[in-house]
N, C-alpha and C positions, 0 to 999 in steps of 0.2 A: 517574303519567302514562304512558300507553301509548307505547312507542317506535314511531316510524314504520317501515314496512317497504316494500320494493319487490319486486314480482314479477319474477323473472329472465326476461329475453327470450331465447328460444332463439338459439343461436349462428348457425344457418343463416339466421334472419331478420335478424340484425345484419349478416351478410355480404351478404345480398340487398340491403339498403338502403345498402351502402357504409360501415357503421359498424364496420369491422374494428378500428379503434383501441380499441374498447371490449372487445375480446377479447385478453387478454394474460396471460402467466404471471408468477410472481414474479421470474424472472430478468430481466424487461424493465421492472421497476418503477423509480420514483425513490424513494430512501430519504432520510430527513430526520434531521439532527442538531440543527438549530435551525429554528424556525418561519420559513417563507419565504412571503410573500404576493405572488404574481405580479401581483395587481391593483395593487400599489404599484410595480411594476418598469416603468421607462420604456425602459431599454436592456438588451438581451441581447447579450453579446459571446461570441465563440468563438475558441479557439486552433484551429490547423489540424491539425498532425501528431498522430495518435492521438486526435483529438477529432472534428472534422468528417471528417477523412481517416483511415480505419482501414486498417491494413496487413494483408496476408496474412502471418501470423506466420512460417511456415516459410521461404519464399523471402527475405523481408526480413531476418530474423536471419542466415540463411546467407550472404547477400550481405555484410552488415556484417562477419561473422566472416572470410570469405575475403579481403575487401579489407584488413582489419586485419592478418591474417597476412602478406599480400603486402607490406604497408608495413613490417612488422617485418623481413622478410627483405631487402627491397631497400634500405631506408634506415637500419635500426638495427643491422645486423650479426648478426641472428639466423640460425641454421642452416637450410638448406633442409629438413631433416628435419621441422621443425614443420608443414610443409604437410600432412603425413599425419595430424595430430591431428584427430579428428572433432569436429564440433559436436554437442552433445547439447541439443536445445531443451527437454527436460524436466527438466534438472538444476537450473536456477536459477529463482527467483521474484523479484518486485519487493520492494524494502524491505530487502535484505541490506546488510551492512556488511563491508568488507574491512579486516582488520587487516594493514597493510603490514609492520609490525615482525615479526610471527610468520608471515605467509603464510597466515593462517586467513581463512575466510569465515564470517560470523556472522549468526545470526538473533537479534535482541534483542526483549525484551518492552517493555511500556509503561513499566516502571521502569528500563530500561537494563540489565537483567540478561541475560546471554547464555543463551538458552534452548537453542540448538543451534549446533554449529560443525563445519565441514569443513576439512580440510587436503588440497588437491587434491580428489579424489573420495572420500576416506576420512573417514567421520564420526568425530569425536572422541568418546571415551568420556566418561561423566559425570565421572569422576575427572580426566581431562585438562582438561575445561572448567573444573572447580572450581579446579584448581591454577593455571590461567592467568588466571582472571578473577574468582574469588570475592572477592578483596581489592583489586580494581582498579576505580576509577571511570572508565568510558570516556566521554570527552567527544567528541561527534561533530564539534566544531569543530577537533579536534586534527589536525595534519598527518599523523599516523600512521594515521588512519582515513579511509576513503573510502566514501561512500554510493552505493548503486545503486538509485535511487528511480524511474527511468523505464524504459519498455520498451526504449528505445535502449541501456540498460545491460546487458541480458541477455547478448548475445554477449561483451561485455567480461569479465564475471565467469566465464563458462564457459571462455573462452580462458585466463584467469589460472589457473584450476584445472588446466587441461590442461598449461600450461607449468610450474607448480609440480612436477607429477609427472614431466614430461619431464626437467627439469634435475636433480631430485633423483636420478633413475635414473642420469643421467650421472655424478653425484658418486659414487654407490654403485659404479659400474663403473670408477671411476678415470679418467673422461674429463673434460676441462676443460668447465666449464659456461659457456662464453662466450656472450653478453657479461654474464652475471650471476654470475660466479664471485666468491667472497669471498676476499680476500687473507688470508694466514695470520695477520696482525696486525689483522684487522678488529675494530673496537670493538663490543662486545656490548651496549652500552647502547642502541644504535639497532637492531641486527639480532640476531635470536635463532635463526636457522635455519642451514642448510648452504649456502644460496645467498642472493644479494641480493634478497630478496622485495620489498623497498621499490622498488628500481630496476625490477624486473620489472613491478610494477603501474604505475609511472609511465610506463614505455615503452609498455605496452599502452594506457593511457589517452591518451597523446599520439598514438599511431598511430590510434586510433579517432576522436579529435577531429579529426585532420588530414584524414581522408577525408570528414568532414562539412564541415570548414572550407574545403577547396580545391575542393569541388564534384564530386569524383570519384564519390562515392556517388550524389549526385543525378543525375549525368549518366547513369549506368546505369539508374536508376529511370525517368527521363524517356523513355528509349529504349523502354521496355516497361511503360507505366503499368498495363495490364491484368493483368500478372503480379504486381504488388506492391500494388495497392489493391483493397479491398473496395468494391463499388458497393452502397450502401444505398439501395434504391428508396424508402424512406420518408423519407429526409433532405429532399428538396425540399419535400414536403408539410408536414413539420414546421416548416421555416423559413417557409413560406407561411402556415401557421396562426398563427404568432406575429405575423407582419407584419399579417395580416388583423385581428388583435385590437388593432392600434394600437401594437405594440411596434416600436421602432427597433432594428435589428440592426447589429452591427459585427464585423469580423474583425480580430483582433490576433494576429499570428504572428511568430515569430522568423525564419521563412524569408523569403528575398528575393523580388522580383517574379517573376523568370523561373520559378522552381520553383512558387511559389504560383499563378501564372496557369495553368501547365500542369496542376497537380493539380486545382485547383478547376474548371477547364474540363472535365476528364475526369469529375468527379463530378457536376456540376450542369448543364452546358450542354445545352439542347435537351430537357430532361425535363418542363418545364412550359411551356405556351404563353404564360403570363403573363410569363415572364422570357426575354428574348432572349439574355441571357448571365449568367454566374454573378455578376458584380458588381452586378447589379440586385437581388439578394437583400439587399444590405447598404447601409446609409446611410453607413457609413465603412469603408474598407479600409486597414489599417495593416500594412505588411510590415516586416521587419527591426526588430522591436520591441525586441530585446535584453533581454527579460525575464530575470532579475528586475530589471535596472537600470531598466527602464521605470517601476517603482514607486518608485525611490529617487533616480534621477539627474534632471538637468534638461536633457537633450539636446533640441535643437529638432526640430520636424517638418520633413521635407523632402518635396517633391512628386516623384513618380515618373511618368515618361512611360508611360501604360498601353498599351504596344505589344507585340504578341505577338512573342516571341523577342528582345526588346531590353531591356537593363538600363540605364536612363538616368535620373539624377536631375536635376531642374530647379531646384534651389535651395531655400532655406528658405521656409517658409510663414508668412505674416503675415496671419492671417484670424481672424475672430471665431467662425466656425463651420465645421464640415465640410461639404463639398459632395458630393452624390451624383455618382458618375461619376469623381471624382478619386481618385488613389491616393497614400497618404502613407507615409512611412518614418521609423522611429525614434520620436522624441517622448518625452513623459513624462506622468505621470498628471495633474499640475496643468493643463497645457495641454489635455490630453484632456477633462477635465471642463468646462473653460471653453468649448471649442469644441463639445462635445457638448451643452452646456446641461443637464447632469444631473450629479449627484454622489452619492457615498456609497451609501446603501442603495437608491437608485433604479436602480442598475446591478447586473446579475447577470452574472458572468463564468464561462464554462464551459471547463475545461481538463483536461489529463491529468497535468500535472507538479505533484507535491505541493509542491515548493518554488517553482519559477519562476512557476507559475500560481496556486496556492492560498495557500500560506503568506504569500508577499509581499503578495498583494492583500489578505489579511486583516490582516497586521501594519501595513501602511503606508497602508491606506485603509479605508473602511467598505463597500467593495464586497461584495455577497453572492456566494457561490461555489457552484459545482457541479463536483465532481470526476468525470471520466469514468474508470472503472476497468473496462477491457475484460474483465479476468479475473473480474469479478463474476458473469457468467453461469455460468461453470464452477463457481465456489464455491457458488452457490445450488443449482444442479442436483445437485452432489455432496452437498450437505446434505440435499436431498430424498431422494436415493437411499439415504442412510445414516441416515434418521430412526430406525430401530430401534436402531442402534448408538449414536446420540446420546442417545436416551432411556435406553438401558441404562447408558451412562456417567453421565448425570445422576442416575440412581437410585443407582448405586454411590457417586457423589460425595456425594449427600445422606446416605447411610448413614455414609460416612467422617466427614463433618463432624459429624454428630450424635454418633457414637461418640467422636470427638476431644473434643468439648465435654464429654460426660459423663465421659470419662476424666480430664479436667483437674479436674473437680469431685471425683471420687472419690479421685484422688491427693491432693488437698488435704485431704480428710477423713481419708485414711489417715495422712497426716503428723500430724494432730491426735491421732488415736488412739495412734499410736506414741509421740508426745511425752508423752502422759498416763501411759504406763507406763515411760518412760525415766528420764532423770536430772532431769526437770523436776518437776512437782507430784505425783510418785508417792505421796509420803507423805500426801497428802490423800485417797487412795482407800483404802477398807477392802478386805479380802481378796475379798469377794464382788464388789464393783464392779470391782476390778482384774482378776479372772478374766473378767468379762463383757467388759471392754474388750479384753483380750488375745485372746479368742475372736473378737470382732467384727473385730479387726485382721487375725487370721489368715485369716478368711473373705474379707474385703475384698481382702487381698493376692492370694489365689488368683483371685478374680474379676477383679482388675486384670490379672493375668498372662494369663488367658484372653482378656480383651478386647484386650490388646496383640497377641496372636497373631492374633486375628480381624481387627484393624486392618491388620496386615501382609498378610494374605490379601486384604483389600479393596484395599490399595494395588497388589498384583500384578494383581488383576482389572482395576482402573482403568487400569493401564499397558497391559494387553493390549488393552482397548477403545480406548485412545488411539492405540496403534500401528496398529490396524486402520483407525481413522478417518483418521489422518494420511496413511497410504499411499494411501487412496482419493482424496485431494486432490493431494498431490505426494509421491512416494516418498521424496524427500530432505529436504524442508523442512516438509511438512504443510500446514496451512491458511494462506492468505495473511494473513488478518486476526487470527489467533489464534496464541498460543504457549502450548500447554497450556491452563490455565484463564484466562490473562491475554490481553489484547489484545497483538498483536505491535506492534513499533515502527511499522510501516506502518499497522496498524489504529488505533492511538492517534492518529496524525497525521490520518487521515481523520476520526475522531471530533472531534478538536480544531479542525481548520481548515476542513473542508468543511461548509457549511450543508446541502447535499444531495449525493448521489452516485448514479451510475447507470452502466450498462454502455455506453451509447451515446447520442448526442444525440437520435436519432429516438425514443427512449422517451418524450420529452416529448409526442409526439402522442397518447398515451393520456390526457392531462390537459387540463383547461380552461386557456386562456391567463390566466385569473384565479384559478387554483387556489391555495388556501391549503394549503401543505404543513405539516402539524403534526408536531412532534417528539414522541416518547414522553416521558411524565413521568419525570424522573430521580428515582432513589431512592438514599439512602445506606444503609449497612449497618444503622444504628440506626433507620431509619424503620420504622414499623409496616407489616407486610405484606411486607417484604423477606425474601429467603431467609435471610440471616444472622440477622435479628431473630427469625424463626420458629424457627430451629434452637436459638438460645440460650434462648428461652422454653420450648421443649419439654424441653431438657436440665435447666433449672431445675425444671420440674414433676416430672420423673422423680426428680431428686435429692431433692426435698422429699418425694415419695411414699415413697421408700426410708426 
């Protein structure tokens, strides 16, 4: 049967008729881990921060960093000198883990192996990583480990690295490292460094949490919204397109009313004549959601007075359904599904927080999920720029794997040959046969040695390509979604918990509101056609031919 084909329409004609959404690059696509049929989706919900509301990275992270440093100095007894420590926005990526016991920052792969580690801004050597973690099972629920899975965490990790270096220099110079000095009799079961790295991290996290909690961070942002937020001109049309297709939309954010109203007004008010204000885009508006507790607890919904500049709750809600125009606070998933008159896979939730938005909604409900990964645009564009390097690395990897497989077979064969002329069944061979076996073993031994040297050369070549590739993504940590040949911890979480993922909400405008997002067919290593299956088959064929 002949496959149908479509004649491409020139880009200038598409733009002429206002079909710009049909013109987009891979960085603006929606990617699929599990099939998602939008035709079956009744409700589409959104988080606000880093989902509907995208921040300008540099000023936002610098503000968090500066306010956290100020809080450490003014309230936690840290020295004035730390104000001079600079923020490096390029040092950290999402998905890192802090080892509070050692003061290390870790990038882990999908199997929990430490693929890369830094102490301060110094990258640990392979031997150092192996010594610290090769025989340790790291459990992310442990109090000694802290995850940095959100973009809000980036300043926190950078400041921690800066302070590690600052206080260790103090110790080297014989200066007291207050307030994180270690007493002479400090127990080394909990702490392994020269300063109290555990307290240092807890102090930093408490300081950054406090600027979020007490409203000081949000007060600065609200005073200059244009400085801190990206205005996405396509966002209103994307929401309108979903609504026009019969989808009901809801907002579910942990931010409270005053901040939510200010931000959403800035992003949406007055941009489409069909909507007098931002709340008209949504059939339900829920602030102060306290995710991930929203998915696990049973706190009631409260009603909020929807007044500009006023934060006032009006009491608990006793209703069978959400009403447009009203604003709700808190709540829980059971009451939400009852009042929304939809449940489980009829609901798609879009958020940026791998744990609070995605993991919990997947674990504790049947909601479908879309993860917003802002960094995806950089990752895809960097991949496209480095296509030649990626192809070269893939080629070297294929040769390494094939040679590894063949070496394993030939080594096993060499063992059999050597055993035949050793202490085993040697007496069963006559002189001619024995001489033939000995010569074959000598030849094979030389060939194995040559192959091992060649394999080491391929390993060095692969390492060089990998280093070039990693530095083109992030000089310190490499690719966000990968750790060498494995998925990174973050990449594995995206694959496991996010039905779909994309770089921003407005990318949905490129698709039909009844789009069926199809996931690629999964293969295991033993499946016919997989790379591993092909390598093993080729190795067996060469061994047999020899």
